[in-house]
ZANULO-863037 format. One record per residue (C-alpha): x, z negated, y; residue number from 1. Coordinates in steps of 0.05 Angstrom, whole numbers, plus 32768, in hexadecimal, padded with zeros to 4 digits. Example, Ala and Ser with C-alpha at 12.3 -4.5 7.8 and 13.67 -1.06 7.14 Angstrom:
<sites>
X 80F6 Z 7F64 Y 7FA6 resi 1
X 8111 Z 7F71 Y 7FEB resi 2
</sites>
This chain:
<sites>
X 81FD Z 7CB0 Y 82CE resi 1
X 8244 Z 7CAA Y 82D4 resi 2
X 8235 Z 7CBD Y 831C resi 3
X 8213 Z 7C84 Y 831E resi 4
X 8249 Z 7C53 Y 8303 resi 5
X 8270 Z 7C77 Y 8336 resi 6
X 8248 Z 7C67 Y 836F resi 7
X 824C Z 7C26 Y 8357 resi 8
X 8293 Z 7C21 Y 835B resi 9
X 829C Z 7C3A Y 8399 resi 10
X 826E Z 7C00 Y 83B7 resi 11
X 8291 Z 7BD3 Y 8397 resi 12
X 82DA Z 7BE1 Y 83AD resi 13
X 82BC Z 7BE7 Y 83F1 resi 14
X 82A3 Z 7B9F Y 83F9 resi 15
X 82DE Z 7B82 Y 83D7 resi 16
X 8306 Z 7BA8 Y 8401 resi 17
X 82D6 Z 7B86 Y 8445 resi 18
X 82E2 Z 7B41 Y 8425 resi 19
X 8329 Z 7B4B Y 8426 resi 20
X 832C Z 7B5D Y 846C resi 21
X 82FD Z 7B22 Y 8489 resi 22
X 832B Z 7AF2 Y 8454 resi 23
X 8367 Z 7B15 Y 8479 resi 24
X 834B Z 7B09 Y 84C3 resi 25
X 8339 Z 7AC6 Y 84B5 resi 26
X 837E Z 7AB4 Y 8494 resi 27
X 839E Z 7AD2 Y 84D5 resi 28
X 8376 Z 7AA2 Y 8503 resi 29
X 838D Z 7A67 Y 84D5 resi 30
X 83C9 Z 7A74 Y 84E3 resi 31
X 83C8 Z 7A85 Y 8530 resi 32
X 839D Z 7A41 Y 8539 resi 33
X 83D4 Z 7A19 Y 850A resi 34
X 8408 Z 7A3A Y 8538 resi 35
X 83E0 Z 7A2D Y 8577 resi 36
X 83D4 Z 79E5 Y 8563 resi 37
X 841E Z 79DD Y 854C resi 38
X 8446 Z 79A6 Y 8575 resi 39
X 848C Z 79BD Y 85A1 resi 40
X 84C5 Z 7998 Y 8599 resi 41
X 84E7 Z 7981 Y 85D7 resi 42
X 8528 Z 7960 Y 85DF resi 43
X 8518 Z 792E Y 860E resi 44
X 8550 Z 78F3 Y 8635 resi 45
X 8539 Z 78A9 Y 864C resi 46
X 8550 Z 78A8 Y 8689 resi 47
X 8587 Z 785D Y 8691 resi 48
X 85AE Z 784D Y 86DE resi 49
X 85F0 Z 7858 Y 86DB resi 50
X 862F Z 7868 Y 86FE resi 51
X 864B Z 78AB Y 8710 resi 52
X 8676 Z 78D0 Y 8749 resi 53
X 8661 Z 791E Y 8772 resi 54
X 8691 Z 793C Y 8799 resi 55
X 8683 Z 796C Y 87D8 resi 56
X 86B0 Z 7998 Y 87F9 resi 57
X 86BF Z 79B5 Y 8836 resi 58
X 86F3 Z 79E8 Y 8846 resi 59
X 8737 Z 79C6 Y 886E resi 60
X 8771 Z 79E0 Y 889A resi 61
X 87AC Z 79B5 Y 888A resi 62
X 87DF Z 79A0 Y 88CC resi 63
X 881A Z 797A Y 88D5 resi 64
X 880E Z 7942 Y 88EE resi 65
X 8838 Z 794D Y 892D resi 66
X 8841 Z 7999 Y 893C resi 67
X 8877 Z 799A Y 897F resi 68
X 8881 Z 79E3 Y 8996 resi 69
X 88CE Z 79EC Y 89AD resi 70
X 88D7 Z 7A08 Y 89F1 resi 71
X 8910 Z 7A0B Y 8A21 resi 72
X 891F Z 79E0 Y 8A5A resi 73
X 894F Z 7A0F Y 8A78 resi 74
X 8953 Z 7A5A Y 8A81 resi 75
X 8989 Z 7A86 Y 8A56 resi 76
X 8997 Z 7AB6 Y 8A1E resi 77
X 899E Z 7A9A Y 89DF resi 78
X 89E5 Z 7A92 Y 89BD resi 79
X 89D0 Z 7A6F Y 8983 resi 80
X 89A1 Z 7A68 Y 8948 resi 81
X 89B9 Z 7A23 Y 892E resi 82
X 897C Z 7A1C Y 88FA resi 83
X 894E Z 7A4B Y 88D2 resi 84
X 88FF Z 7A58 Y 88C5 resi 85
X 88E7 Z 7A1D Y 888D resi 86
X 892C Z 79EE Y 889A resi 87
X 8919 Z 79A8 Y 8895 resi 88
X 8934 Z 7980 Y 88D8 resi 89
X 8944 Z 793B Y 88F7 resi 90
X 892F Z 791C Y 8938 resi 91
X 8966 Z 7938 Y 8967 resi 92
X 8984 Z 796A Y 893F resi 93
X 89A2 Z 79A8 Y 8966 resi 94
X 896F Z 79E7 Y 895F resi 95
X 8984 Z 7A1B Y 8995 resi 96
X 89C2 Z 7A2B Y 89C0 resi 97
X 89B6 Z 7A4E Y 8A01 resi 98
X 89F0 Z 7A6B Y 8A2B resi 99
X 8A0F Z 7A2C Y 8A4D resi 100
X 8A3A Z 7A55 Y 8A7F resi 101
X 8A12 Z 7A4D Y 8ABF resi 102
X 89FC Z 7A07 Y 8AB1 resi 103
X 8A44 Z 79F1 Y 8AA1 resi 104
X 8A59 Z 7A0E Y 8AE0 resi 105
X 8A20 Z 79E9 Y 8B0A resi 106
X 8A42 Z 79A8 Y 8AEF resi 107
X 8A85 Z 79BB Y 8AFF resi 108
X 8A64 Z 79C4 Y 8B4A resi 109
X 8A38 Z 798D Y 8B4B resi 110
X 8A72 Z 7965 Y 8B39 resi 111
X 8AAA Z 797E Y 8B65 resi 112
X 8A6B Z 7978 Y 8BA4 resi 113
X 8A66 Z 792B Y 8B87 resi 114
X 8AAF Z 7924 Y 8B99 resi 115
X 8AAF Z 793B Y 8BD7 resi 116
X 8A6F Z 791C Y 8BF2 resi 117
X 8A97 Z 78D0 Y 8BD1 resi 118
X 8AD4 Z 78E3 Y 8C00 resi 119
X 8AA4 Z 78ED Y 8C3B resi 120
X 8A86 Z 78AD Y 8C26 resi 121
X 8AC6 Z 7883 Y 8C29 resi 122
X 8AD6 Z 7895 Y 8C6A resi 123
X 8A93 Z 7889 Y 8C8B resi 124
X 8A9E Z 784E Y 8C6A resi 125
X 8AEC Z 783F Y 8C92 resi 126
X 8AC5 Z 7856 Y 8CCE resi 127
X 8A92 Z 7829 Y 8CD0 resi 128
X 8AB7 Z 77F7 Y 8CBB resi 129
X 8AE7 Z 7801 Y 8CFB resi 130
X 8AB0 Z 7808 Y 8D2A resi 131
X 8AA0 Z 77C3 Y 8D16 resi 132
X 8ADE Z 77A6 Y 8D1E resi 133
X 8AE1 Z 77C6 Y 8D62 resi 134
X 8A9A Z 77B5 Y 8D6F resi 135
X 8AA4 Z 7769 Y 8D67 resi 136
X 8AD5 Z 7774 Y 8D9D resi 137
X 8AAA Z 778C Y 8DC9 resi 138
X 8ADA Z 77C6 Y 8DD6 resi 139
X 8AA3 Z 7800 Y 8DB5 resi 140
X 8A55 Z 77FE Y 8DC9 resi 141
X 8A1A Z 77EC Y 8D91 resi 142
X 8A13 Z 783B Y 8D96 resi 143
X 8A4A Z 784F Y 8D7D resi 144
X 8A4B Z 7817 Y 8D3D resi 145
X 8A01 Z 782E Y 8D2B resi 146
X 8A18 Z 787B Y 8D2D resi 147
X 8A4F Z 7860 Y 8D00 resi 148
X 8A1B Z 783A Y 8CCF resi 149
X 89EA Z 787F Y 8CD7 resi 150
X 8A28 Z 78A2 Y 8CBB resi 151
X 8A39 Z 787B Y 8C8A resi 152
X 89ED Z 7875 Y 8C64 resi 153
X 89EA Z 78BF Y 8C6B resi 154
X 8A23 Z 78C7 Y 8C46 resi 155
X 8A12 Z 7897 Y 8C0F resi 156
X 89D0 Z 78C2 Y 8C12 resi 157
X 89EB Z 7900 Y 8C04 resi 158
X 8A1B Z 78E5 Y 8BCF resi 159
X 89DC Z 78C6 Y 8BB3 resi 160
X 89C1 Z 7919 Y 8BBA resi 161
X 8A01 Z 7930 Y 8B95 resi 162
X 8A05 Z 78FE Y 8B62 resi 163
X 89B0 Z 7913 Y 8B53 resi 164
X 89C3 Z 7955 Y 8B4C resi 165
X 8A05 Z 7954 Y 8B28 resi 166
X 89D5 Z 7932 Y 8AF3 resi 167
X 89A5 Z 7968 Y 8AF5 resi 168
X 89D7 Z 7996 Y 8AE8 resi 169
X 89F5 Z 7967 Y 8AAE resi 170
X 89B5 Z 7969 Y 8A8B resi 171
X 89A5 Z 79B2 Y 8A99 resi 172
X 89E4 Z 79BF Y 8A73 resi 173
X 89CB Z 7985 Y 8A3C resi 174
X 8986 Z 79B4 Y 8A38 resi 175
X 89B5 Z 79ED Y 8A1B resi 176
X 89B5 Z 79D0 Y 89DE resi 177
X 896B Z 79CC Y 89C9 resi 178
X 895A Z 799A Y 8998 resi 179
X 8924 Z 7975 Y 8964 resi 180
X 88F4 Z 7946 Y 8989 resi 181
X 88E5 Z 7930 Y 8943 resi 182
X 88EE Z 7933 Y 88F9 resi 183
X 88D1 Z 796F Y 88DA resi 184
X 88D2 Z 79BD Y 88C2 resi 185
X 88E1 Z 79EE Y 88F0 resi 186
X 88AF Z 7A2A Y 88EC resi 187
X 88B8 Z 7A72 Y 88F9 resi 188
X 88F8 Z 7A84 Y 8937 resi 189
X 88CB Z 7AC5 Y 8966 resi 190
X 8919 Z 7ABE Y 898D resi 191
X 8956 Z 7ADA Y 8977 resi 192
X 89A5 Z 7AD7 Y 8996 resi 193
X 8996 Z 7AFC Y 89D6 resi 194
X 8955 Z 7AEC Y 89DC resi 195
X 8946 Z 7AD9 Y 8A2C resi 196
X 891C Z 7A95 Y 8A2D resi 197
X 8906 Z 7A68 Y 8A5D resi 198
X 88DA Z 7A2B Y 8A73 resi 199
X 88A2 Z 7A5A Y 8A85 resi 200
X 889E Z 7A87 Y 8A38 resi 201
X 885A Z 7A88 Y 8A1C resi 202
X 8873 Z 7A84 Y 89D0 resi 203
X 889B Z 7A46 Y 89BF resi 204
X 88DF Z 7A54 Y 89A3 resi 205
X 88C8 Z 7A32 Y 8961 resi 206
X 8895 Z 79FF Y 8950 resi 207
X 88B4 Z 79B7 Y 8925 resi 208
X 8877 Z 79A1 Y 88FE resi 209
X 887B Z 795D Y 88E0 resi 210
X 886A Z 7959 Y 8898 resi 211
X 8877 Z 7921 Y 887D resi 212
X 882A Z 790E Y 8883 resi 213
X 87F1 Z 7947 Y 8890 resi 214
X 87B6 Z 7946 Y 88B1 resi 215
X 8779 Z 796B Y 8892 resi 216
X 8744 Z 7983 Y 88BB resi 217
X 86FA Z 7992 Y 889E resi 218
X 86B9 Z 7992 Y 88BF resi 219
X 8679 Z 7978 Y 88AF resi 220
X 862D Z 7993 Y 88C7 resi 221
X 8604 Z 7960 Y 88EC resi 222
X 85DB Z 794B Y 88B6 resi 223
X 8617 Z 7943 Y 888E resi 224
X 8630 Z 7918 Y 88C1 resi 225
X 85F5 Z 78EF Y 88C5 resi 226
X 85F4 Z 78E1 Y 887C resi 227
X 8631 Z 78CE Y 8880 resi 228
X 863D Z 789A Y 88B0 resi 229
X 85EF Z 787B Y 889B resi 230
X 861E Z 7857 Y 8861 resi 231
X 8635 Z 7830 Y 889E resi 232
X 8629 Z 7817 Y 88D7 resi 233
X 8669 Z 7812 Y 88ED resi 234
X 869F Z 784E Y 88EF resi 235
X 86DE Z 782E Y 88E2 resi 236
X 86B4 Z 77FD Y 88AE resi 237
X 86A0 Z 7846 Y 888A resi 238
X 86E3 Z 7867 Y 888E resi 239
X 870A Z 782B Y 886B resi 240
X 86CB Z 782F Y 8839 resi 241
X 86D3 Z 7871 Y 881F resi 242
X 86F9 Z 787F Y 87E0 resi 243
X 873D Z 78B4 Y 87E3 resi 244
X 8724 Z 78FC Y 87EE resi 245
X 874A Z 7931 Y 87C7 resi 246
X 8762 Z 7970 Y 87E1 resi 247
X 8762 Z 79B2 Y 87BB resi 248
X 879A Z 79DE Y 87C7 resi 249
X 8791 Z 7A2C Y 87D5 resi 250
X 87A4 Z 7A3A Y 878D resi 251
X 8761 Z 7A13 Y 877E resi 252
X 8797 Z 79DF Y 8763 resi 253
X 878D Z 7998 Y 8776 resi 254
X 87C8 Z 7972 Y 87A1 resi 255
X 87E3 Z 793F Y 877C resi 256
X 87D6 Z 7906 Y 87B8 resi 257
X 879B Z 78E8 Y 87C9 resi 258
X 878C Z 78E3 Y 8815 resi 259
X 875E Z 78BC Y 8841 resi 260
X 8727 Z 78D3 Y 887F resi 261
X 8746 Z 78A8 Y 88B6 resi 262
X 871B Z 78CB Y 88EE resi 263
X 86C8 Z 78E5 Y 88FE resi 264
X 86C0 Z 7909 Y 893C resi 265
X 868E Z 78E9 Y 896D resi 266
X 867E Z 792F Y 8986 resi 267
X 8650 Z 796A Y 8966 resi 268
X 866B Z 79AF Y 896E resi 269
X 8634 Z 79DA Y 8995 resi 270
X 8646 Z 7A15 Y 8985 resi 271
X 864B Z 7A07 Y 893B resi 272
X 8620 Z 79C5 Y 8934 resi 273
X 8659 Z 79A3 Y 8900 resi 274
X 868F Z 7965 Y 891A resi 275
X 86D8 Z 7973 Y 88FE resi 276
X 86F3 Z 793A Y 88CF resi 277
X 873C Z 7921 Y 88C5 resi 278
X 8757 Z 7905 Y 8889 resi 279
X 87A8 Z 7901 Y 887B resi 280
X 87CE Z 7912 Y 883E resi 281
X 881B Z 78F7 Y 8826 resi 282
X 8844 Z 793B Y 8823 resi 283
X 8885 Z 7912 Y 880A resi 284
X 8893 Z 794F Y 87DD resi 285
X 8881 Z 7980 Y 881D resi 286
X 8854 Z 79AB Y 87F2 resi 287
X 881E Z 79AA Y 882F resi 288
X 8833 Z 79DC Y 8866 resi 289
X 881D Z 79D3 Y 88AC resi 290
X 87E1 Z 7A17 Y 88B3 resi 291
X 87D1 Z 7A10 Y 886D resi 292
X 878B Z 7A0C Y 8851 resi 293
X 875C Z 79EB Y 881E resi 294
X 871F Z 79C5 Y 8807 resi 295
X 8718 Z 797E Y 8815 resi 296
X 86EC Z 7954 Y 87E8 resi 297
X 86CC Z 791F Y 87E4 resi 298
X 86B1 Z 78F1 Y 87AF resi 299
X 8671 Z 78CD Y 87B0 resi 300
X 866C Z 7891 Y 8784 resi 301
X 8624 Z 7877 Y 876A resi 302
X 861F Z 7838 Y 8747 resi 303
X 85D9 Z 782D Y 871B resi 304
X 85BB Z 7874 Y 8722 resi 305
X 8597 Z 78A2 Y 8704 resi 306
X 85B2 Z 78DF Y 86EE resi 307
X 8596 Z 7912 Y 86CF resi 308
X 859F Z 7968 Y 86BC resi 309
X 8593 Z 7996 Y 86E7 resi 310
X 8572 Z 79BE Y 86B5 resi 311
X 8535 Z 798A Y 86A6 resi 312
X 851C Z 7993 Y 86EF resi 313
X 84FC Z 79D0 Y 8708 resi 314
X 84E6 Z 79E0 Y 8752 resi 315
X 84A1 Z 79EA Y 8774 resi 316
X 84A0 Z 79FD Y 87BC resi 317
X 84EE Z 79D5 Y 87CB resi 318
X 84D9 Z 79A3 Y 87A7 resi 319
X 84F4 Z 7982 Y 8762 resi 320
X 84D3 Z 7977 Y 8729 resi 321
X 84DC Z 795F Y 86E3 resi 322
X 84AB Z 7959 Y 86A4 resi 323
X 84A1 Z 7907 Y 8693 resi 324
X 8494 Z 78F9 Y 8651 resi 325
X 8452 Z 78CC Y 864E resi 326
X 843E Z 789C Y 8617 resi 327
X 841A Z 78C8 Y 85F2 resi 328
X 8449 Z 78FB Y 85EB resi 329
X 8435 Z 792C Y 862A resi 330
X 8452 Z 7940 Y 865D resi 331
X 8446 Z 7939 Y 86A4 resi 332
X 8466 Z 7959 Y 86E6 resi 333
X 8487 Z 7921 Y 8712 resi 334
X 84A8 Z 7938 Y 8750 resi 335
X 84F3 Z 791A Y 8761 resi 336
X 8524 Z 790C Y 879D resi 337
X 856E Z 7922 Y 878D resi 338
X 85AD Z 7907 Y 87B2 resi 339
X 85B8 Z 794C Y 87D9 resi 340
X 85FF Z 7958 Y 87B6 resi 341
X 860D Z 796B Y 876E resi 342
X 8636 Z 7976 Y 8746 resi 343
X 8618 Z 79BA Y 8725 resi 344
X 860C Z 799F Y 86ED resi 345
X 85DB Z 7957 Y 86F7 resi 346
X 85B3 Z 793B Y 8737 resi 347
X 85B7 Z 78F8 Y 8743 resi 348
X 8571 Z 78E3 Y 8751 resi 349
X 8560 Z 78B5 Y 8792 resi 350
X 8510 Z 78AF Y 877B resi 351
X 84DA Z 78CB Y 874E resi 352
X 84F0 Z 78AA Y 8707 resi 353
X 8510 Z 785B Y 86F5 resi 354
X 852D Z 7844 Y 86AC resi 355
X 8517 Z 784B Y 8681 resi 356
X 84EC Z 788A Y 8691 resi 357
X 84E3 Z 78C0 Y 865F resi 358
X 84EA Z 790B Y 8675 resi 359
X 84FD Z 7956 Y 8655 resi 360
X 853C Z 7967 Y 8655 resi 361
X 8536 Z 79B9 Y 8645 resi 362
X 8503 Z 79F4 Y 863B resi 363
X 84DB Z 79D1 Y 867C resi 364
X 84CB Z 7A18 Y 868A resi 365
X 84A5 Z 7A22 Y 8657 resi 366
X 847A Z 79E0 Y 8660 resi 367
X 8436 Z 79CB Y 8680 resi 368
X 841C Z 7992 Y 869B resi 369
X 83F8 Z 796C Y 8663 resi 370
X 8413 Z 7993 Y 8629 resi 371
X 841D Z 796E Y 85E8 resi 372
X 8465 Z 796F Y 85D3 resi 373
X 8493 Z 7956 Y 8596 resi 374
X 84C6 Z 7922 Y 85BE resi 375
X 850D Z 7925 Y 8598 resi 376
X 855A Z 791E Y 85AE resi 377
X 8588 Z 794A Y 85D6 resi 378
X 85A9 Z 7943 Y 858F resi 379
X 8573 Z 7954 Y 855E resi 380
X 8564 Z 798E Y 8581 resi 381
X 85A8 Z 79A5 Y 858A resi 382
X 85A3 Z 79A5 Y 853D resi 383
X 8562 Z 79C2 Y 853A resi 384
X 8577 Z 7A02 Y 8567 resi 385
X 85BD Z 7A06 Y 8535 resi 386
X 8592 Z 79F9 Y 84F3 resi 387
X 855A Z 7A32 Y 850E resi 388
X 8595 Z 7A60 Y 851C resi 389
X 85BA Z 7A5C Y 84DB resi 390
X 857E Z 7A62 Y 84BA resi 391
X 855A Z 7A9A Y 84E6 resi 392
X 851F Z 7A7C Y 84F0 resi 393
X 8509 Z 7A75 Y 8535 resi 394
X 8510 Z 7A2A Y 8550 resi 395
X 84E6 Z 79F2 Y 8562 resi 396
X 84FD Z 79DD Y 859A resi 397
X 8504 Z 7A0A Y 85DD resi 398
X 8544 Z 7A02 Y 85F7 resi 399
</sites>
């Protein structure tokens, strides 16, 4: 009897375990189905036209508006340096002194030659006057008079030549003082006192750079130039309509003054496939130096355009897409076209979206076409995320 009761208890225990197992599996499936049927929250934004500004950057080189190589007009040894490297000079200011001794001697010799020829001219003039009187009295022939006239003309020609030689000698003497042809800043000076210089030297004595304003040269690719110039049919009108540009210096700071683009090259370099452009910047504080480098930043101002976060897009075969939210709160992949310039955080949409459209702004990587979502604002999504982080529960919103 005891054995029968014990067997019955075992059967009862097994049945209880079996029904508990079935109940547990059913509950688990119910939870899984509930989790599967739960609608997840996603941050959604409504796009509206706005005004924005983007910048494109181009490596640039800086040059003075005038870099003049200083070369001597005469040969000789440098006897004195009158300026130093980096000095600011004015037009006509002496820079170098070349040994003048031989040129002073040439001036003295030329002056003496002029005096000799002037004496010969006066003598020939007296002779000619005398010959004319004699010819008027028929004492001499026409031949003798013409000979005297020719001699006088010859002496005058020699006097003009002597004066020209004197002028050249004086000019050469003046060239022994090498002066600055313009206002500017002195560059490097490779020749020092005692160096022999001549008009044929390969390296200039120095360079005077006019840095009151600076030219900043940069290049655009052929495609960029086309996009740039399509904005206006007339290049001058385009240049006049362009906003001021900025210059980022070598230390990554922005130059305090803005410049303007004044030249777009009409020739594409076949080697690089780019066209040269030139901007001009004021340089009153003499911060910019010829030979420096920087980055030109060109602003692009847009009015009444749709701007979206870059994180709200995804790519398929080099095309951009967003998930548009329908009235039934399902998402639909939509192709968009964006402006080729961006700021690293946002895109300017040129095609594919219109004012009032709603798009998913976060978590697009977890979505598929037709997914049903619960739209919330980005602020609500952020609050849910912070609340979930504090409570330790997983957030509903996918970011």
